[in-house]
N, C-alpha and C positions, 0 to 999 in steps of 0.2 A: 689515460682515462678517455672515455668516449667524447667528453667535452673538449679535451685538449686536442684529440685527433680531428674533430670536426672543425675547430677553430683554425688548426694548421692548414686545412684544405680550403679555408675560406667559407665554410658552411656554418650555419647556425647550429647550436647545440640542440638536441631533442628536448622538447618540453610538452607537458600535458596541456591539451586544449579541449574545449567542449564543442562538439558538433551536435546541434539540436535536431537538424533535419537537412537532408539532401534530396532535392527533387529533380528528376530528369525532365527538362523542357523539350529538348530536341536532340536527336542523334542522326547525323548524316555523315557517314564515314568520310574523313577521319575526325570530323568536328563533333563535339559534344557540348551541349548547353545545359547548365545546371543552375538551380537556385539553392543557395546554402544559407542556412540559419545557424549562426555559430556564436560562441562566447568571445569575450574580448581577448586579444592577444593571438588570434588565429590568423596565420598568414596563408591566404588563399593560394598564392603562387607556390608556396611550399607544399600545400595539400595537393595541388595538381602535379607537381614534380614527384611526390611520394606515390600518388596513384599510378602514374606512368611507370615508375620504377617497379611497383608491385605487380603491374600487369605486363611488365617486360616489353613495353612498347614506347616509352618516353611520353612526355606530355608537357605542355606549357599553357599559359593563360594568354589568349589573344586579346580579350576584352574583359574588363572588370568594372563593375559599377556597384557601389554601396547604396542599397535601397533604404536602409534605416540604421540608426544607432541611437540607443536609448529612446527618448521620446521624440526624436527627430526622424522624419521620413520624407521620401520623395513625394509621396501623396500630398503632404501638407506644405511642400516647398513652393516658393514663388520665384519668379525670374529676377535676376539681378537688374534687369531693365525696368522693373515695375516702378511706377511712380512712388515717390517717398511716402505720400499719404496712405496709399494702399499697403505698402510694405510695413509701415508702422502699426497697422491694424493686425498684422499677422505675427508680431513679435511675441515670443513666449517670455515669461518671467525668468530671471536668472536661475531661480531654484529648479526649473524644469530640467536643466542640464546637470544638476548635482546628483551625487549618489543618494540612494534612498536612505542609507544609514546617516542619521543626523544626531548631533549632540549639542546641547547648550552649555557653555562654560562661563564662569565668572571672569571679569576683566583681568584679574591677576594671572590666571592660567593662560588666557589668550595672549597676554603680554609675553609669557615665556615661549609660547609657540611662535610668536612673531619674530623672535630672535633665533629661531631654529632649535630650541630645546625640546626634547621629548618630555612628555609629562605622564605621570602615573594617574590612572583613572580606573574606577571600579568597572569591571566587566558588566555589571548590572545596567550601566548607562549605554552600552553598545549593543545594537541588535545582533542576535545570534548569526554567525556566519559572515559578518561584515569584515571587509578587508580595507575599504576606503571609507572615510567618514567626513561629512561636511560639518564644519564647526561654526556655530552661531553664538553671538553674544546675547546677554539678557534682553536687549532691545530687538532681538530676532534679526539682526543684521548678519549676513554671511561674512565670515572672517578668514577661514582657511580650509584647505583640504589636508587630511592627515591619514597616515597609514596606521591601522590598528594591529598591534601584535599581542594576541591573547596569551602567548607564553610569558611575556614580560609584564603585561598589563599596562603597556605604554602606547600613547599616541605620538607618532613622529610626524611633524609637519612636512608636507611635500610641496605645498603652494600656500603662500600667505598673502592676503589682500588687505591693503590699507585703504579704507573707504572714507577717510576724512577729507 
């Protein structure tokens, strides 16, 4: 299989990724500078390798900088050397880094997630297209991240947080 052959050569198996936009910033032979807006799970170094292979010239990444991820961006970043008072004014709430898909569950279901059990839940409670779900309790406290499987109608906990 392609996956087995790739693994035996020390390569990662092919997988589908989303590239929203690629912009050429500068080209001075042999260097090329790009800005790439892509979905999660995209390996930019693999993209460079694949482009070089396709162009039959080889390619590698000399420098890589992530400008943003989710609600976090370099534009809004502050220096690690910033005074504590200034830094605390720039903190985002915990929820800013959570998936947009959210569900509130009763304590008995959260208790099951907390011990690693998958739980059945109606698809009506999960936003269409969601893969990862932030789980909250009735007091609106963040409790877990879970993977949603629409085929089985189950939430499988991936990270559980004890906030007591």
